[in-house]
C-alpha positions in Angstrom: -78.5 -19.1 81.3 -77.4 -15.5 82.1 -75.1 -13.8 79.7 -71.9 -12.9 81.5 -69.2 -10.3 81.0 -65.7 -10.3 82.6 -64.6 -6.8 83.4 -61.2 -5.6 84.7 -60.3 -2.5 86.7 -57.6 0.1 85.8 -54.7 1.7 87.5 -55.5 3.0 91.0 -57.1 -0.2 92.4 -53.7 -1.7 93.2 -52.6 -2.6 96.7 -49.7 -4.5 98.3 -50.5 -8.1 98.7 -53.0 -8.3 95.8 -53.7 -11.8 94.6 -51.2 -13.4 97.1 -53.8 -15.9 98.3 -54.5 -16.9 94.7 -50.8 -17.3 94.1 -50.4 -19.5 97.2 -53.5 -21.7 96.5 -53.6 -22.4 92.8 -50.8 -23.6 90.4 -52.4 -21.8 87.5 -52.3 -18.5 89.3 -48.7 -19.1 90.4 -47.7 -19.9 86.8 -49.3 -16.6 85.6 -47.2 -14.6 88.1 -44.0 -16.5 87.7 -44.0 -16.5 83.9 -44.6 -12.8 83.9 -41.8 -12.3 86.5 -39.4 -14.1 84.1 -40.0 -11.6 81.3 -40.0 -8.4 83.3 -37.0 -6.3 84.3 -38.0 -5.7 87.9 -38.9 -7.7 90.9 -42.6 -8.2 90.2 -43.4 -10.4 93.2 -41.8 -8.0 95.6 -43.8 -5.2 94.2 -47.1 -7.2 94.3 -46.6 -8.9 97.6 -44.1 -7.0 99.8 -44.6 -3.6 101.5 -43.2 -1.0 99.1 -43.9 2.4 97.5 -43.1 1.4 93.9 -46.4 -0.3 93.5 -48.0 3.2 93.0 -45.4 4.3 90.4 -47.0 4.1 87.0 -44.1 2.3 85.2 -44.4 -0.6 87.7 -48.1 -0.3 88.6 -49.4 -1.1 85.1 -47.5 -4.4 84.7 -48.3 -5.5 88.2 -52.0 -4.8 87.8 -52.2 -6.7 84.5 -50.5 -9.7 86.2 -52.8 -9.5 89.2 -55.9 -9.5 87.0 -54.8 -12.4 84.9 -53.8 -14.3 88.0 -57.3 -14.0 89.3 -58.7 -14.7 85.8 -56.9 -18.1 85.8 -58.7 -19.0 89.0 -62.1 -18.1 87.6 -61.3 -20.1 84.4 -60.2 -23.0 86.6 -63.7 -23.4 88.1 -65.2 -23.4 84.6 -67.0 -20.0 84.4 -67.0 -18.7 80.8 -67.7 -15.1 79.6 -69.8 -14.0 76.7 -68.1 -10.7 76.5 -65.3 -8.8 78.1 -64.1 -5.2 78.8 -61.6 -3.3 80.9 -61.2 0.2 82.2 -58.1 1.8 80.7 -55.2 -0.5 81.6 -57.8 -3.2 82.2 -58.5 -3.3 78.5 -55.3 -5.4 78.2 -56.6 -8.0 80.6 -59.8 -8.0 78.6 -57.8 -8.7 75.4 -56.0 -11.6 77.2 -59.4 -12.9 78.4 -61.0 -12.9 75.0 -58.0 -14.6 73.3 -57.0 -11.6 71.2 -53.6 -11.0 72.8 -51.0 -13.4 74.1 -50.6 -12.9 77.9 -46.8 -12.5 77.9 -47.0 -10.1 74.9 -49.5 -8.1 77.0 -47.1 -8.1 80.0 -44.2 -6.8 77.8 -46.4 -4.2 76.1 -47.9 -2.9 79.4 -44.4 -2.6 81.0 -43.4 -0.3 78.1 -46.8 1.5 78.2 -46.2 2.4 81.8 -42.8 3.8 81.1 -44.0 5.8 78.1 -46.9 7.3 80.1 -44.7 8.0 83.1 -42.2 9.9 81.0 -44.5 11.6 78.6 -45.0 14.8 80.6 -42.6 16.3 83.2 -43.6 15.8 86.8 -45.9 18.5 88.1 -46.9 19.8 84.6 -50.0 17.6 84.3 -52.9 16.8 86.7 -56.2 15.0 86.9 -59.3 15.7 89.0 -62.6 13.7 89.6 -65.7 15.8 89.2 -68.7 14.6 91.2 -72.3 15.6 90.7 -72.4 17.2 87.3 -73.6 16.0 83.9 -71.2 15.3 81.1 -72.2 18.4 79.1 -71.5 20.7 82.0 -68.1 19.2 82.6 -67.2 19.4 78.9 -68.3 23.0 78.9 -66.2 23.8 81.9 -63.1 22.2 80.2 -63.7 24.3 77.1 -64.0 27.5 79.2 -60.8 26.6 81.1 -58.9 26.0 77.9 -60.1 29.4 76.6 -59.1 31.1 79.8 -55.6 29.6 80.2 -54.6 28.6 76.7 -53.7 25.2 78.1 -55.2 21.7 77.7 -57.9 20.2 79.9 -60.4 17.5 78.7 -62.7 14.9 80.1 -60.6 11.8 80.5 -62.9 9.2 82.1 -66.6 8.9 81.8 -66.9 6.5 84.8 -70.6 6.7 85.6 -73.4 9.2 85.9 -72.2 12.1 88.0 -68.5 11.1 88.0 -66.2 12.3 85.3 -62.4 12.7 85.5 -60.7 15.6 83.8 -57.1 15.7 82.7 -54.5 18.0 81.2 -52.1 20.8 82.2 -52.2 21.4 85.9 -53.3 25.0 85.8 -56.1 24.3 83.3 -57.3 21.3 85.4 -57.4 23.7 88.4 -59.4 26.3 86.5 -61.8 23.6 85.1 -62.3 22.4 88.7 -63.2 26.0 89.8 -65.7 26.3 87.0 -67.2 23.0 87.9 -67.6 24.1 91.5 -69.3 27.3 90.3 -71.7 25.1 88.3 -72.7 23.1 91.4 -70.3 20.2 91.5 -70.6 18.3 94.8 -66.9 17.6 94.9 -63.8 18.3 92.9 -61.1 15.8 94.0 -57.5 16.1 92.7 -56.2 12.6 92.0 -52.8 11.3 93.0 -51.4 10.4 89.6 -48.1 10.9 87.9 -49.4 12.4 84.7 -52.4 13.8 82.7 -53.6 10.4 81.5 -56.1 10.1 78.6 -55.5 13.6 77.4 -53.8 15.0 74.3 -50.7 15.6 76.3 -50.1 11.8 76.2 -50.1 11.7 72.4 -46.3 11.1 72.4 -46.7 8.1 74.6 -49.3 6.7 72.2 -46.9 7.2 69.3 -44.1 5.3 71.1 -46.6 2.6 72.0 -47.5 2.2 68.4 -43.9 1.3 67.6 -44.0 -1.4 70.3 -47.4 -2.7 69.2 -46.1 -3.0 65.6 -44.3 -6.2 66.6 -47.3 -7.8 68.4 -49.5 -10.3 66.6 -53.2 -10.1 67.6 -55.8 -12.8 67.0 -59.5 -12.5 66.4 -61.3 -12.5 69.8 -63.0 -15.8 70.7 -65.7 -13.7 72.3 -66.3 -10.0 71.6 -64.8 -7.2 73.7 -65.9 -3.6 74.2 -63.1 -1.0 73.6 -62.6 2.2 75.7 -62.1 4.6 72.8 -65.5 4.2 71.2 -67.5 1.8 73.5 -68.0 -0.3 70.4 -68.1 -4.1 70.2 -64.9 -5.5 68.6 -65.0 -8.9 67.2 -62.0 -8.9 64.8 -58.3 -8.1 65.2 -57.9 -5.5 62.5 -58.6 -2.4 64.7 -57.0 -3.5 68.0 -53.6 -1.8 67.5 -55.1 1.5 66.5 -57.6 1.4 69.4 -54.8 0.7 71.9 -52.7 3.6 70.6 -55.6 6.0 70.6 -56.7 4.9 74.1 -53.6 6.4 75.7 -54.6 10.0 74.8 -58.4 9.5 74.4 -61.2 9.6 77.0 -62.2 6.3 78.5 -65.9 5.7 77.8 -66.6 3.3 80.6 -70.3 4.3 81.3 -71.0 4.0 77.5 -69.1 0.6 77.4 -71.3 -0.8 80.1 -74.4 0.4 78.3 -73.2 -1.3 75.2 -72.8 -4.6 77.0 -76.3 -4.3 78.5 -77.6 -3.6 75.0 -75.9 -6.9 73.9 -77.9 -8.8 76.6 -75.3 -9.0 79.3 -77.0 -9.6 82.6 -74.2 -10.5 85.0 -70.8 -8.8 85.4 -67.8 -10.4 87.1 -65.2 -7.8 88.2 -61.8 -9.6 88.2 -58.9 -8.0 89.9 -58.0 -5.8 92.8 -60.6 -3.6 94.6 -64.2 -2.9 94.0 -63.9 0.2 91.8 -66.0 -1.0 88.9 -68.7 -2.4 91.1 -69.2 1.1 92.5 -69.5 2.6 89.0 -71.9 -0.1 88.0 -74.3 0.7 90.8 -74.5 4.3 89.6 -75.0 3.2 86.0 -77.8 0.7 86.8 -78.6 -0.4 90.3 -80.3 -3.5 89.0 -77.1 -4.9 87.6 -75.6 -8.1 89.0 -71.9 -7.5 89.8 -69.7 -10.1 91.4 -66.3 -9.1 92.6 -63.3 -11.5 92.5 -60.6 -9.8 94.5 -59.6 -12.6 96.9 -59.6 -16.4 96.7 -62.8 -16.8 99.0 -64.7 -14.6 96.5 -64.7 -17.6 94.1 -67.5 -19.1 96.2 -69.7 -16.3 95.0 -69.6 -17.9 91.5 -71.3 -21.0 92.8 
């Protein structure tokens, strides 16, 4: 039998109406959304299901995405599919922690709500930026960031190692712009500024991580029932002892997604099930290894793919 990993996307994959068909079709999915709505201080269902602009505002996006992913996870669990390992991209790591039993779902909802607020407010609007760099190797992008920091005296670092040829940089807006220019000079196929509200996964978010640490101090984690792979180091985590520190560091550290996928492959994972909105991770997976089996669960009919 194939070894399977459940993987969860991060912020940016959200859309209005996400998981509405799961919510309407399955009591388990409805309970996941309704129970989260009861502990949140905003109208979750309106943001998830009704046309609005708040769905793209970080402080709301993060909680809504977590709920959407766990909603779909409940449907996958209902049909009996079990994972051997789990991982998530940035915010998706919280869904992975729920999936592996390391974190109580409603604790995760409460934490992610505060995480979104902390990250939204960490840096004044317009001060930070992020750009996707397409078509360069990691060492070239890292060099461009160092050169841009030296030229500007400001912060810019690799923030997401998504897949070969796609790295996101993050930091002070001017430094990100200069790093982008240096990447173009080095032969980048594309430098695409991202529509984000802050310089996520950069040292500028350290204060958000410090505030998150205070929130996480009150959360009780359990040993995972299956291993998960963390963003910060792409290591396999099988105990609860390091989880708090990893989640705190994750806010201001690069997301090592490509490395995480390779770790899972090295552990014998042959099939990946992307659970949640969109197809972002499936796109990355094809660039990491075209031979990987990736099944996306984004709408209720997708469950048929699981046989």
